[in-house]
C-alpha positions as CSV (number, residue, x, y, z in Angstrom):
1,X,5.5,14.8,-3.3
2,X,3.5,17.5,-1.3
3,X,3.4,20.7,-2.7
4,X,1.4,22.0,0.1
5,X,3.7,22.0,3.2
6,X,0.8,22.9,6.2
7,X,-0.7,19.6,6.2
8,X,-3.2,18.6,8.8
9,X,-2.4,15.7,11.7
10,X,-5.4,13.4,10.0
11,X,-3.8,13.7,6.6
12,X,-0.4,12.7,8.0
13,X,-2.1,9.8,9.8
14,X,-3.6,8.6,7.0
15,X,-0.4,8.5,4.7
16,X,1.4,6.9,7.5
17,X,-1.8,3.9,7.6
18,X,-1.3,3.6,4.0
19,X,2.4,3.7,3.6
20,X,4.0,2.4,6.6
21,X,6.4,5.7,7.0
22,X,6.7,7.3,10.4
23,X,4.4,10.3,11.1
24,X,7.5,12.2,12.6
25,X,9.5,11.1,8.8
26,X,6.7,12.0,7.0
27,X,6.1,15.6,8.5
28,X,10.3,16.0,7.8
29,X,9.6,14.7,4.0
30,X,6.8,16.7,3.4
31,X,8.5,19.8,5.1
32,X,11.7,19.3,3.0
33,X,9.5,18.5,0.2
34,X,10.9,15.5,-0.3
35,X,8.7,12.1,-1.9
36,X,6.4,10.7,0.6
37,X,6.8,7.5,-1.8
38,X,9.7,6.6,-3.8
39,X,8.6,3.2,-5.6
40,X,9.7,1.2,-8.4
41,X,7.1,0.8,-11.5
42,X,6.6,-2.2,-13.0
43,X,8.4,-4.9,-11.3
44,X,6.2,-7.6,-9.3
45,X,6.1,-6.0,-6.2
46,X,4.5,-3.3,-7.7
47,X,1.5,-5.3,-9.4
48,X,1.3,-7.1,-6.1
49,X,0.6,-4.2,-3.5
50,X,2.6,-1.0,-4.8
51,X,0.2,-0.1,-7.6
52,X,-3.0,-0.6,-5.1
53,X,-0.9,2.0,-2.1
54,X,0.1,4.3,-4.6
55,X,-3.9,4.6,-5.8
56,X,-5.2,4.7,-2.4
57,X,-2.4,7.4,-1.4
58,X,-3.9,9.9,-4.6
59,X,-7.2,8.8,-3.2
60,X,-6.4,10.2,0.1
61,X,-4.9,13.2,-1.1
62,X,-7.1,14.4,-4.3
63,X,-10.3,13.7,-1.4
64,X,-8.4,16.3,0.8
65,X,-7.7,18.7,-1.9
66,X,-3.9,18.4,-1.1
67,X,-1.7,19.9,-3.6
68,X,0.7,17.1,-4.7
69,X,3.2,16.5,-7.8
70,X,4.2,12.5,-9.0
71,X,7.7,11.7,-11.1
72,X,8.5,9.2,-13.2
73,X,12.4,8.7,-13.0
74,X,14.2,6.5,-15.2
75,X,16.0,3.3,-14.1
76,X,19.2,5.0,-11.9
77,X,18.1,8.6,-11.8
78,X,18.2,9.9,-8.3
79,X,15.3,12.7,-7.5
80,X,17.2,15.0,-6.4
81,X,19.3,15.2,-9.7
82,X,16.0,14.7,-11.6
83,X,15.1,17.0,-14.7
84,X,11.9,18.5,-13.7
85,X,10.1,19.1,-16.9
86,X,10.8,15.8,-17.7
87,X,9.9,13.8,-15.0
88,X,6.9,15.6,-13.9
89,X,3.9,13.6,-14.8
90,X,0.4,14.6,-14.1
91,X,-2.6,13.1,-11.8
92,X,-4.1,11.9,-15.0
93,X,-0.9,10.4,-16.3
94,X,0.2,8.6,-12.7
95,X,-4.1,7.4,-12.6
96,X,-3.7,6.0,-16.0
97,X,-0.3,3.9,-15.1
98,X,-2.2,2.4,-11.9
99,X,-5.4,1.6,-14.1
100,X,-2.8,-0.4,-16.5
101,X,-1.1,-2.1,-13.2
102,X,-4.6,-3.3,-12.3
103,X,-5.2,-4.6,-15.7
104,X,-2.0,-6.9,-16.1
């Protein structure tokens, strides 16, 4: 989830290219403080391509100095009803998850 709702068109275009989400949909999600990506971690699809996409998105956001938040939700938990204190993870934690996905 991006914390900054005022985002440059070039960054939106880059996010769209990486995620396959339409420009207008990304813009709407960001404006409503909704996640731009919701992916299950640790399934075969995540290892096959999800981890690389998340890594590329994080790299793009960080290189543009865009504030963002990452959340790890339990199976069946919904973003809208999450306990933010328990589910928010740091950028370093996310990078460790991605690093571990790359090892396996």
